[in-house]
All heavy atoms as an XYZ file, in Angstrom:
821
protein
N      -3.554      1.791     -1.430
C      -4.543      2.793     -1.263
C      -5.912      2.049     -1.261
O      -6.824      2.494     -0.554
C      -4.479      3.904     -2.361
C      -3.285      4.816     -2.281
S      -3.036      5.953     -3.409
C      -4.355      7.103     -2.944
N      -6.147      1.075     -2.174
C      -7.384      0.435     -2.193
C      -7.719     -0.305     -0.977
O      -8.926     -0.428     -0.577
C      -7.315     -0.600     -3.351
N      -6.737     -0.822     -0.239
C      -7.033     -1.493      0.965
C      -7.429     -0.775      2.091
O      -8.135     -1.095      2.923
C      -5.676     -2.282      1.384
N      -7.067      0.565      2.103
C      -7.410      1.374      3.313
C      -8.234      2.627      3.037
O      -8.591      3.360      3.848
C      -6.072      1.771      4.010
C      -5.346      0.637      4.495
C      -4.334      0.043      3.832
C      -5.724      0.032      5.701
C      -3.666     -1.092      4.251
C      -4.981     -1.019      6.193
C      -3.985     -1.684      5.511
N      -8.617      2.701      1.710
C      -9.497      3.875      1.331
C     -10.935      3.482      1.461
O     -11.228      2.322      1.912
N     -11.807      4.301      1.114
C     -13.242      4.077      1.168
C     -13.949      3.797     -0.199
O     -15.149      4.054     -0.418
C     -13.939      5.133      1.853
C     -13.539      5.281      3.292
O     -13.334      4.254      4.052
N     -13.386      6.508      3.731
N     -13.149      3.363     -1.187
C     -13.682      3.253     -2.487
C     -14.356      1.823     -2.653
O     -13.744      0.751     -2.320
C     -12.433      3.314     -3.561
O     -11.841      4.515     -3.287
C     -13.030      3.241     -5.005
N     -15.507      1.742     -3.215
C     -16.232      0.580     -3.344
C     -15.721     -0.261     -4.640
O     -14.934      0.193     -5.359
N     -16.102     -1.536     -4.640
C     -15.607     -2.372     -5.725
C     -15.755     -2.009     -7.089
O     -14.944     -2.090     -7.974
C     -16.087     -3.858     -5.507
C     -15.491     -4.624     -4.321
O     -14.557     -4.028     -3.607
O     -15.859     -5.696     -3.985
N     -16.985     -1.393     -7.401
C     -17.298     -0.989     -8.765
C     -16.345      0.250     -9.123
O     -15.861      0.190    -10.252
C     -18.752     -0.488     -8.803
N     -16.120      1.122     -8.191
C     -15.255      2.255     -8.539
C     -13.832      1.720     -8.635
O     -13.110      2.274     -9.483
C     -15.328      3.388     -7.410
C     -14.493      4.545     -7.690
C     -14.738      5.411     -8.922
O     -15.785      5.230     -9.621
O     -14.036      6.472     -9.150
N     -13.380      0.826     -7.780
C     -12.106      0.238     -7.879
C     -11.842     -0.407     -9.223
O     -10.824     -0.280     -9.812
C     -11.940     -0.838     -6.744
C     -11.393     -0.301     -5.514
C     -11.242     -1.488     -4.388
C     -10.160      0.485     -5.576
N     -12.823     -1.091     -9.687
C     -12.738     -1.668    -10.946
C     -12.616     -0.807    -12.122
O     -11.776     -0.954    -12.990
C     -13.967     -2.740    -11.292
C     -13.797     -3.460    -12.508
C     -14.842     -4.680    -12.591
O     -15.773     -4.627    -11.902
O     -14.518     -5.524    -13.370
N     -13.295      0.268    -12.011
C     -13.252      1.411    -13.089
C     -11.803      2.052    -12.988
O     -11.221      2.124    -14.061
C     -14.221      2.492    -12.732
C     -14.251      3.502    -13.875
C     -15.223      4.653    -13.497
N     -14.716      5.617    -12.525
C     -13.693      6.375    -12.592
N     -13.147      6.521    -13.777
N     -13.359      7.154    -11.640
N     -11.345      2.309    -11.869
C      -9.956      2.903    -11.708
C      -8.925      1.834    -12.147
O      -7.863      2.209    -12.703
C      -9.771      3.332    -10.282
C     -10.580      4.535     -9.848
C     -10.457      4.702     -8.385
C     -10.253      5.780    -10.628
N      -9.078      0.574    -11.799
C      -8.262     -0.493    -12.114
C      -7.994     -0.610    -13.599
O      -6.868     -0.775    -13.991
C      -8.703     -1.731    -11.502
C      -7.942     -2.974    -11.884
C      -6.806     -3.338    -11.166
C      -8.336     -3.861    -12.898
C      -6.004     -4.519    -11.513
C      -7.569     -4.990    -13.285
C      -6.481     -5.393    -12.515
N      -9.011     -0.459    -14.304
C      -8.965     -0.617    -15.782
C      -8.057      0.480    -16.412
O      -7.550      0.297    -17.508
C     -10.393     -0.468    -16.375
N      -7.900      1.645    -15.810
C      -7.127      2.727    -16.277
C      -5.669      2.601    -15.970
O      -4.818      3.380    -16.486
C      -7.610      4.046    -15.675
C      -9.077      4.290    -16.132
C      -9.624      5.496    -15.358
O      -8.904      6.455    -14.874
N     -10.935      5.573    -15.305
N      -5.235      1.732    -15.096
C      -3.855      1.653    -14.617
C      -2.984      0.718    -15.574
O      -3.430     -0.396    -15.835
C      -3.795      1.121    -13.101
C      -2.295      0.996    -12.773
C      -4.450      2.107    -12.297
N      -1.836      1.267    -15.958
C      -0.932      0.452    -16.697
C      -0.041     -0.346    -15.820
O       0.510      0.283    -14.882
C      -0.107      1.298    -17.656
N      -0.016     -1.662    -16.032
C       0.848     -2.607    -15.213
C       1.853     -3.258    -16.098
O       1.554     -3.509    -17.268
C       0.031     -3.657    -14.604
C      -1.061     -3.219    -13.591
C      -2.064     -2.278    -13.778
C      -1.097     -3.692    -12.287
N      -2.880     -2.150    -12.598
C      -2.256     -2.978    -11.648
C      -0.415     -4.541    -11.521
C      -2.651     -3.228    -10.390
C      -0.828     -4.747    -10.103
C      -1.975     -4.129     -9.626
N       2.983     -3.665    -15.474
C       3.984     -4.488    -16.279
C       3.282     -5.881    -16.452
O       3.293     -6.410    -17.564
C       5.278     -4.590    -15.476
C       6.203     -5.578    -16.033
C       6.774     -5.416    -17.241
C       6.525     -6.818    -15.296
C       7.586     -6.403    -17.840
C       7.306     -7.728    -15.797
C       7.873     -7.572    -17.005
O       8.732     -8.445    -17.603
N       2.844     -6.476    -15.382
C       2.013     -7.678    -15.399
C       0.722     -7.506    -14.767
O       0.646     -7.722    -13.503
C       2.842     -8.837    -14.744
C       4.085     -9.150    -15.525
C       4.886    -10.228    -14.652
O       4.586    -10.704    -13.544
N       5.947    -10.695    -15.367
N      -0.252     -7.215    -15.321
C      -1.519     -6.830    -14.818
C      -2.361     -8.059    -14.278
O      -2.539     -8.958    -15.182
C      -2.449     -6.059    -15.800
C      -3.711     -5.412    -15.154
C      -4.277     -4.480    -16.097
C      -5.335     -3.571    -15.409
N      -5.702     -2.533    -16.292
N      -2.608     -8.110    -13.063
C      -3.536     -9.232    -12.621
C      -4.921     -9.035    -13.017
O      -5.406     -7.964    -13.526
C      -3.427     -9.130    -11.056
C      -3.283     -7.664    -10.896
C      -2.411     -7.173    -12.089
N      -5.687    -10.093    -12.973
C      -7.078     -9.980    -13.202
C      -7.717     -9.133    -12.090
O      -7.177     -9.058    -11.034
C      -7.759    -11.391    -13.233
O      -7.774    -12.030    -11.847
N      -8.851     -8.550    -12.220
C      -9.542     -7.805    -11.131
C      -9.756     -8.611     -9.962
O      -9.557     -8.148     -8.790
C     -10.821     -6.979    -11.731
C     -11.400     -6.121    -10.686
C     -10.679     -5.003    -10.282
C     -12.550     -6.384    -10.111
C     -11.152     -4.234     -9.318
C     -13.071     -5.650     -9.049
C     -12.409     -4.517     -8.603
N     -10.304     -9.826    -10.019
C     -10.447    -10.684     -8.794
C      -9.115    -10.948     -8.100
O      -9.146    -10.946     -6.896
C     -11.156    -12.072     -9.346
C     -11.779    -11.571    -10.583
C     -10.939    -10.536    -11.248
N      -8.056    -11.179     -8.848
C      -6.721    -11.284     -8.237
C      -6.299    -10.099     -7.487
O      -5.803    -10.075     -6.360
C      -5.748    -11.732     -9.231
C      -4.338    -12.031     -8.646
C      -3.319    -12.382     -9.657
O      -3.651    -12.646    -10.838
O      -2.221    -12.363     -9.295
N      -6.611     -8.912     -8.151
C      -6.314     -7.597     -7.540
C      -7.128     -7.466     -6.230
O      -6.454     -7.020     -5.150
C      -6.553     -6.538     -8.486
C      -6.511     -5.106     -7.940
C      -5.368     -4.525     -7.670
C      -7.711     -4.403     -7.618
C      -5.258     -3.338     -7.116
C      -7.613     -3.122     -7.014
C      -6.366     -2.561     -6.796
N      -8.432     -7.791     -6.202
C      -9.187     -7.655     -5.049
C      -8.727     -8.608     -3.966
O      -8.644     -8.133     -2.716
C     -10.641     -7.939     -5.340
C     -11.426     -6.930     -5.974
C     -12.914     -7.308     -6.241
C     -11.490     -5.572     -5.302
N      -8.188     -9.747     -4.324
C      -7.513    -10.667     -3.373
C      -6.374    -10.017     -2.665
O      -6.096    -10.085     -1.499
C      -7.215    -12.019     -3.931
N      -5.552     -9.336     -3.515
C      -4.373     -8.627     -3.012
C      -4.749     -7.545     -2.096
O      -4.066     -7.279     -1.083
C      -3.518     -8.104     -4.169
C      -2.821     -9.119     -4.957
C      -2.038     -8.463     -6.033
N      -1.532     -9.379     -7.061
C      -0.772     -9.131     -8.065
N      -0.376     -7.785     -8.224
N      -0.222     -9.956     -8.881
N      -5.841     -6.800     -2.402
C      -6.330     -5.654     -1.561
C      -6.730     -6.281     -0.111
O      -6.413     -5.723      0.859
C      -7.550     -5.048     -2.254
C      -8.178     -4.095     -1.229
C      -7.001     -4.280     -3.433
N      -7.441     -7.440     -0.168
C      -7.854     -8.036      1.100
C      -6.725     -8.529      1.943
O      -6.622     -8.305      3.170
C      -8.818     -9.165      0.796
C     -10.207     -8.858      0.245
C     -10.888     -7.958      1.135
O     -10.867     -8.038      2.358
N     -11.714     -6.997      0.647
N      -5.636     -9.081      1.193
C      -4.405     -9.501      1.933
C      -3.739     -8.208      2.529
O      -3.277     -8.417      3.617
C      -3.507    -10.151      0.887
C      -2.295    -10.700      1.519
C      -1.434    -11.459      0.429
O      -2.027    -12.073     -0.406
O      -0.152    -11.370      0.502
N      -3.646     -7.233      1.837
C      -3.032     -5.969      2.339
C      -3.740     -5.435      3.541
O      -3.209     -4.983      4.568
C      -2.839     -4.872      1.213
N      -5.101     -5.387      3.378
C      -5.940     -4.893      4.558
C      -5.699     -5.732      5.817
O      -5.492     -5.239      6.918
C      -7.437     -4.900      4.117
C      -8.356     -4.248      5.115
C      -9.736     -4.275      4.557
N      -9.768     -3.222      3.416
C     -10.481     -3.575      2.276
N     -11.176     -4.684      2.088
N     -10.444     -2.739      1.258
N      -5.650     -7.075      5.581
C      -5.425     -7.985      6.736
C      -4.033     -7.801      7.341
O      -3.891     -7.771      8.604
C      -5.611     -9.387      6.374
C      -5.526    -10.403      7.381
C      -5.789    -11.868      6.844
C      -5.608    -12.761      7.973
N      -5.821    -14.142      7.461
N      -3.009     -7.703      6.518
C      -1.671     -7.553      6.976
C      -1.221     -6.224      7.415
O      -0.418     -6.068      8.359
C      -0.648     -7.984      5.833
N      -1.983     -5.144      7.019
C      -1.575     -3.817      7.410
C      -0.614     -3.211      6.460
O      -0.061     -2.063      6.785
N      -0.242     -3.934      5.475
C       0.821     -3.414      4.507
C       0.559     -4.135      3.182
O      -0.013     -5.166      3.132
C       2.264     -3.518      5.015
C       2.703     -4.931      5.137
C       3.428     -5.603      4.092
C       2.507     -5.679      6.294
C       3.912     -6.874      4.294
C       2.976     -6.916      6.445
C       3.720     -7.533      5.426
N       1.229     -3.598      2.097
C       1.099     -4.269      0.759
C       2.503     -4.468      0.200
O       3.398     -3.605      0.498
C       0.293     -3.371     -0.191
N       2.725     -5.519     -0.518
C       3.929     -5.808     -1.169
C       3.503     -5.965     -2.737
O       2.658     -6.737     -3.073
C       4.628     -7.125     -0.741
C       5.882     -7.432     -1.528
C       4.907     -7.021      0.706
N       4.176     -5.203     -3.494
C       3.943     -5.190     -4.974
C       5.169     -5.640     -5.786
O       6.221     -4.842     -5.672
C       3.380     -3.921     -5.424
C       2.997     -3.900     -6.964
O       3.320     -4.828     -7.632
O       2.595     -2.825     -7.295
N       5.189     -6.780     -6.267
C       6.339     -7.241     -7.045
C       6.093     -7.312     -8.510
O       6.933     -7.686     -9.312
C       6.787     -8.623     -6.558
C       7.208     -8.670     -5.129
C       7.700    -10.090     -4.811
N       7.864    -10.258     -3.397
C       9.030     -9.905     -2.698
N      10.077     -9.419     -3.378
N       9.180    -10.087     -1.391
N       4.949     -6.865     -9.003
C       4.516     -7.044    -10.377
C       4.287     -5.791    -11.200
O       4.297     -5.821    -12.310
C       3.248     -7.931    -10.405
N       4.054     -4.690    -10.596
C       3.704     -3.434    -11.381
C       4.763     -2.918    -12.224
O       4.610     -2.462    -13.277
C       3.240     -2.301    -10.310
O       2.086     -2.749     -9.744
N       6.056     -2.955    -11.705
C       7.107     -2.389    -12.484
C       8.231     -3.552    -12.442
O       8.697     -3.945    -11.289
C       7.752     -1.178    -11.832
C       6.661     -0.042    -11.558
C       8.896     -0.588    -12.454
C       7.060      1.108    -10.733
N       8.681     -3.820    -13.616
C       9.594     -4.966    -13.809
C      10.909     -4.666    -12.948
O      11.614     -3.674    -12.982
C       9.925     -5.220    -15.228
C      10.889     -6.352    -15.449
C      11.225     -6.531    -16.891
O      11.021     -5.677    -17.700
N      11.740     -7.666    -17.182
N      11.222     -5.707    -12.078
C      12.497     -5.608    -11.357
C      12.392     -4.780    -10.142
O      13.471     -4.658     -9.379
N      11.228     -4.237     -9.702
C      11.065     -3.371     -8.628
C      10.120     -3.883     -7.629
O       9.028     -4.399     -8.140
C      10.677     -1.920     -9.088
C      11.682     -1.275    -10.026
C      10.352     -0.951     -7.786
C      13.077     -0.916     -9.423
N      10.422     -3.950     -6.427
C       9.452     -4.341     -5.382
C       9.177     -3.053     -4.582
O      10.035     -2.360     -4.252
C      10.081     -5.397     -4.482
O      10.276     -6.606     -5.220
C       9.199     -5.860     -3.295
N       7.873     -2.926     -4.215
C       7.427     -1.861     -3.465
C       6.660     -2.446     -2.192
O       5.940     -3.395     -2.308
C       6.356     -0.964     -4.251
C       7.004     -0.338     -5.476
C       5.894      0.392     -6.278
O       5.571      1.479     -5.956
N       5.467     -0.348     -7.323
N       6.955     -1.837     -1.090
C       6.292     -2.099      0.218
C       5.610     -0.873      0.652
O       6.333      0.197      0.700
C       7.298     -2.649      1.206
C       6.556     -2.936      2.572
C       8.042     -3.889      0.789
N       4.324     -0.915      0.917
C       3.605      0.271      1.269
C       2.802      0.043      2.495
O       2.255     -1.007      2.739
C       2.666      0.608      0.122
O       3.294      0.885     -1.045
N       2.699      1.090      3.425
C       1.877      1.172      4.535
C       1.006      2.356      4.516
O       1.514      3.452      3.986
C       2.685      1.015      5.839
C       3.552     -0.247      5.867
C       3.613      2.224      6.020
N      -0.136      2.306      5.175
C      -0.951      3.464      5.128
C      -0.558      4.460      6.278
O      -0.054      4.006      7.320
C      -2.443      2.929      5.453
C      -2.142      1.711      6.272
C      -0.790      1.128      5.674
N      -0.746      5.688      6.085
C      -0.679      6.721      7.090
C      -2.221      7.177      7.305
O      -2.784      7.795      6.410
C       0.221      7.900      6.821
C       1.620      7.276      6.511
C       0.122      8.936      7.787
C       2.535      8.438      5.908
N      -2.638      6.935      8.420
C      -4.111      7.083      8.730
C      -4.303      8.262      9.754
O      -3.456      8.593     10.522
C      -4.684      5.831      9.411
C      -4.519      4.509      8.629
C      -4.956      3.383      9.412
C      -5.271      4.634      7.341
N      -5.423      8.872      9.593
C      -5.802      9.930     10.505
C      -6.258      9.269     11.807
O      -6.393      8.168     11.980
C      -6.959     10.730      9.961
O      -8.191     10.022     10.062
N      -6.347     10.128     12.891
C      -6.816      9.642     14.216
C      -8.181      8.913     14.008
O      -8.414      8.013     14.880
C      -6.969     10.905     15.114
C      -5.911     11.809     14.467
C      -6.017     11.642     13.062
N      -9.017      9.245     13.101
C     -10.305      8.583     12.879
C     -10.107      7.487     11.921
O     -11.151      7.054     11.286
C     -11.342      9.587     12.480
O     -10.983     10.286     11.231
N      -8.903      7.037     11.599
C      -8.639      5.915     10.672
C      -8.983      6.083      9.322
O      -9.261      5.125      8.546
C      -9.265      4.519     11.213
C      -8.689      4.079     12.477
C      -9.084      4.546     13.689
C      -7.676      3.170     12.632
N      -8.197      3.956     14.617
C      -7.348      3.116     14.028
C      -6.890      2.386     11.661
C      -6.309      2.218     14.442
C      -5.918      1.644     12.226
C      -5.680      1.476     13.557
N      -8.962      7.303      8.762
C      -9.094      7.643      7.328
C      -7.795      7.661      6.677
O      -6.751      8.135      7.263
C      -9.837      9.074      7.207
C     -11.203      9.071      7.699
C     -11.753     10.532      7.539
O     -11.439     11.304      8.495
O     -12.445     10.763      6.505
N      -7.763      7.177      5.455
C      -6.459      7.098      4.772
C      -6.073      8.590      4.409
O      -6.909      9.292      3.780
C      -6.559      6.339      3.433
C      -5.303      6.230      2.568
C      -4.236      5.522      3.296
C      -5.701      5.460      1.314
N      -4.927      9.024      4.823
C      -4.400     10.272      4.510
C      -3.211     10.221      3.359
O      -3.265     10.981      2.377
C      -3.847     11.029      5.641
C      -4.747     11.331      6.785
C      -4.052     11.871      7.991
C      -5.787     12.255      6.305
N      -2.195      9.368      3.632
C      -1.096      9.246      2.776
C      -0.685      7.657      2.755
O      -1.169      6.966      3.530
C       0.054     10.080      3.209
C      -0.169     11.597      3.409
C       0.945     12.182      4.178
C      -0.235     12.186      1.976
N       0.205      7.421      1.816
C       0.834      6.069      1.738
C       2.328      6.233      1.734
O       2.827      7.053      0.997
C       0.365      5.371      0.484
C       1.106      3.988      0.356
C      -1.176      5.059      0.428
N       2.983      5.504      2.639
C       4.360      5.552      2.740
C       4.889      4.249      2.074
O       4.458      3.156      2.324
C       4.819      5.443      4.263
C       6.301      5.424      4.535
C       7.058      6.647      3.977
C       6.534      5.177      6.056
N       5.723      4.455      1.048
C       6.191      3.353      0.166
C       7.713      3.372      0.025
O       8.387      4.420     -0.130
C       5.583      3.603     -1.227
O       4.207      3.533     -1.227
C       6.084      2.413     -2.231
N       8.242      2.098      0.232
C       9.655      1.842      0.018
C       9.701      1.062     -1.308
O       8.977      0.106     -1.538
C      10.331      1.057      1.084
N      10.629      1.561     -2.240
C      10.825      0.849     -3.511
C      12.199      0.526     -3.665
O      13.121      1.417     -3.416
C      10.215      1.749     -4.615
N      12.579     -0.638     -4.142
C      13.965     -0.997     -4.385
C      14.032     -2.109     -5.436
O      12.969     -2.627     -5.801
C      14.592     -1.464     -3.081
N      15.160     -2.300     -5.890
C      15.388     -3.501     -6.822
C      14.891     -4.771     -6.134
O      15.121     -4.873     -4.893
C      16.868     -3.739     -7.162
C      17.384     -2.551     -8.025
N      16.992     -2.358     -9.379
C      18.222     -1.459     -7.816
C      17.514     -1.309     -9.793
N      18.169     -0.692     -8.904
N      14.162     -5.612     -6.771
C      13.539     -6.794     -6.217
C      14.618     -7.635     -5.493
O      14.264     -8.270     -4.397
C      12.844     -7.521     -7.254
O      11.771     -6.845     -7.697
N      15.848     -7.814     -5.981
C      16.776     -8.600     -5.279
C      17.162     -8.052     -3.948
O      17.852     -8.723     -3.198
C      18.020     -8.860     -6.266
C      18.737     -7.664     -6.557
N      18.325     -6.588     -7.389
C      20.071     -7.235     -6.174
C      19.225     -5.668     -7.570
N      20.307     -6.040     -6.840
N      16.918     -6.706     -3.672
C      17.321     -6.149     -2.411
C      16.160     -6.273     -1.338
O      16.526     -6.139     -0.174
C      17.638     -4.605     -2.613
C      18.852     -4.360     -3.349
O      19.825     -5.318     -3.305
O      19.051     -3.435     -4.023
N      15.006     -6.489     -1.887
C      13.894     -6.759     -0.878
C      13.319     -8.171     -1.117
O      12.381     -8.387     -1.819
C      12.790     -5.720     -1.073
C      13.177     -4.406     -0.906
C      11.672     -6.015     -0.084
C      12.172     -3.292     -1.161
N      14.039     -9.133     -0.521
C      13.567    -10.460     -0.588
C      12.476    -10.747      0.417
O      12.200     -9.949      1.163
C      14.714    -11.465     -0.483
C      15.485    -11.485      0.864
O      14.940    -10.930      1.815
O      16.543    -12.037      0.897
N      11.943    -11.975      0.461
C      10.862    -12.295      1.337
C      11.232    -12.195      2.838
O      10.413    -11.768      3.701
C      10.376    -13.711      1.151
O       9.845    -13.817     -0.191
N      12.512    -12.429      3.151
C      12.961    -12.298      4.551
C      12.988    -10.842      5.057
O      12.871    -10.482      6.222
C      14.322    -12.928      4.743
C      14.344    -14.391      4.591
O      13.157    -15.107      4.794
O      15.371    -14.950      4.244
N      13.148     -9.967      4.083
C      13.260     -8.486      4.437
C      11.999     -7.821      4.598
O      11.857     -6.847      5.231
C      14.175     -7.824      3.340
N      10.942     -8.344      3.977
C       9.668     -7.741      3.965
C       9.057     -7.503      5.403
O       8.540     -6.439      5.647
C       8.578     -8.391      3.023
C       7.172     -7.898      3.303
C       9.005     -8.331      1.594
N       9.110     -8.529      6.161
C       8.597     -8.418      7.646
C       9.161     -7.267      8.347
O       8.484     -6.386      8.882
N      10.527     -7.341      8.623
C      11.172     -6.233      9.348
C      10.959     -4.834      8.677
O      10.721     -3.866      9.386
C      12.708     -6.624      9.365
C      12.648     -8.059      9.116
C      11.451     -8.387      8.140
N      11.048     -4.873      7.347
C      10.788     -3.529      6.661
C       9.450     -3.053      6.925
O       9.220     -1.876      7.230
C      11.124     -3.673      5.188
C      10.841     -2.373      4.360
C      11.724     -1.171      4.864
C      11.122     -2.716      2.916
N       8.373     -3.795      6.763
C       6.994     -3.319      6.922
C       6.776     -2.995      8.377
O       6.164     -1.865      8.608
C       6.082     -4.481      6.511
O       6.142     -5.586      7.401
N       7.254     -3.709      9.422
C       7.160     -3.207     10.812
C       7.857     -1.871     11.003
O       7.189     -0.990     11.713
C       7.685     -4.266     11.684
C       6.790     -5.491     11.791
C       7.212     -6.459     12.825
N       8.581     -7.134     12.591
C       8.770     -8.086     11.873
N       7.749     -8.629     11.196
N       9.975     -8.668     11.690
N       8.994     -1.595     10.523
C       9.652     -0.353     10.647
C       8.884      0.736      9.956
O       8.775      1.866     10.544
C      11.144     -0.398     10.071
N       8.326      0.415      8.811
C       7.524      1.438      8.091
C       6.264      1.707      8.807
O       5.776      2.856      8.888
C       7.204      0.954      6.671
C       8.519      0.970      5.782
S       8.248      0.222      4.187
C       7.100      1.448      3.472
N       5.600      0.675      9.421
C       4.332      0.957     10.174
C       4.649      1.799     11.367
O       3.844      2.762     11.707
C       3.686     -0.446     10.585
C       3.123     -1.140      9.465
C       2.768     -2.562      9.782
O       3.429     -3.225     10.608
N       1.637     -3.026      9.215
N       5.754      1.632     12.000
C       6.107      2.523     13.130
C       6.378      3.931     12.640
O       5.904      4.878     13.274
C       7.392      1.985     13.789
O       7.838      2.766     14.810
N       7.011      4.051     11.538
C       7.250      5.348     11.019
C       5.905      6.107     10.665
O       5.678      7.259     10.829
C       8.191      5.385      9.888
N       4.988      5.287     10.014
C       3.703      5.780      9.603
C       2.921      6.193     10.865
O       2.235      7.276     10.670
C       2.929      4.750      8.850
N       2.939      5.568     11.935
C       2.181      5.970     13.138
C       2.839      7.286     13.680
O       2.035      8.200     14.029
C       2.370      4.833     14.274
N       4.091      7.448     13.650
C       4.667      8.742     14.019
C       4.269      9.880     13.082
O       3.936     10.976     13.522
C       6.316      8.568     14.195
C       6.612      7.682     15.323
C       8.063      7.788     15.646
N       8.952      7.614     14.487
C       9.367      6.388     14.088
N       8.925      5.334     14.767
N      10.185      6.172     13.085
N       4.268      9.543     11.825
C       3.805     10.673     10.817
C       2.362     10.987     11.031
O       2.008     12.109     10.977
C       4.056     10.066      9.416
C       5.473     10.045      8.903
C       5.685      9.171      7.595
C       5.974     11.458      8.658
N       1.587      9.982     11.273
C       0.147     10.224     11.477
C      -0.057     11.209     12.604
O      -0.902     12.097     12.466
C      -0.598      8.931     11.781
O      -1.907      9.150     12.018
N       0.764     10.992     13.690
C       0.645     11.944     14.838
C       1.025     13.356     14.513
O       0.510     14.262     14.993
C       1.452     11.408     15.980
C       0.929     10.119     16.598
C       1.794      9.429     17.537
O       2.953     10.131     17.923
O       1.562      8.427     18.032
N       2.072     13.459     13.523
C       2.564     14.741     13.260
C       1.652     15.516     12.205
O       1.833     16.665     12.079
C       3.956     14.623     12.646
O       4.817     14.006     13.596
N       0.850     14.837     11.462
C       0.093     15.480     10.472
C      -0.848     16.393     10.870
O      -1.229     17.290     10.039
C      -0.536     14.318      9.563
C       0.383     13.451      8.680
C      -0.461     12.421      7.931
C       1.167     14.356      7.724
N      -1.313     16.324     12.039
C      -2.213     17.339     12.685
C      -1.629     18.772     12.517
O      -2.288     19.783     12.316
C      -2.543     17.065     14.024
C      -3.586     15.875     14.186
C      -3.781     15.508     15.533
N      -2.598     14.800     16.021
C      -2.345     14.456     17.239
N      -3.239     14.726     18.196
N      -1.236     13.888     17.647
N      -0.294     18.835     12.651
C       0.444     20.119     12.586
C       0.363     20.612     11.170
O       0.455     21.861     10.916
C       1.860     19.896     12.965
C       2.129     19.381     14.429
C       3.596     19.119     14.602
C       1.658     20.453     15.453
N       0.155     19.715     10.143
C       0.027     20.211      8.685
C      -1.344     20.283      8.264
O      -1.622     20.640      7.160
C       0.790     19.182      7.856
C       2.227     18.946      8.157
C       2.788     17.817      7.212
C       3.112     20.208      7.814
N      -2.295     20.070      9.219
C      -3.707     20.236      8.922
C      -4.089     19.225      7.861
O      -4.979     19.544      6.995
C      -4.145     21.579      8.531
C      -3.726     22.619      9.538
N      -4.261     22.671     10.870
C      -2.751     23.590      9.536
C      -3.745     23.682     11.542
N      -2.845     24.173     10.912
N      -3.536     18.072      7.803
C      -3.962     16.941      6.884
C      -4.854     15.971      7.458
O      -5.365     15.084      6.792
C      -2.768     16.265      6.231
C      -1.735     17.082      5.411
C      -0.622     16.261      5.035
C      -2.599     17.508      4.103
N      -5.046     16.029      8.740
C      -5.962     14.956      9.305
C      -6.571     15.558     10.567
O      -7.139     15.282     11.456
């Protein structure tokens, strides 16, 4: 959400301080992850919940505003590094189709 939302760094830091993590990164490390997700178009989280890996993609409005986040979560041993690329591409395709359909729900 941080990578595709409109929240500034100061507000992100305030919100970041409130989140409980299994292995909490430093705020600068978190910002680096946000930049990486923005560049890649998806995020991979292997640290928030022990033993769980999450892959997330944004669902954007036609004007590129963040509406929702589509997340796949599984045991970390089921989503290895080789699986992330194909999974994220499939999820991005699904997110694009969902984005087109959201107008019917008046969400975007």
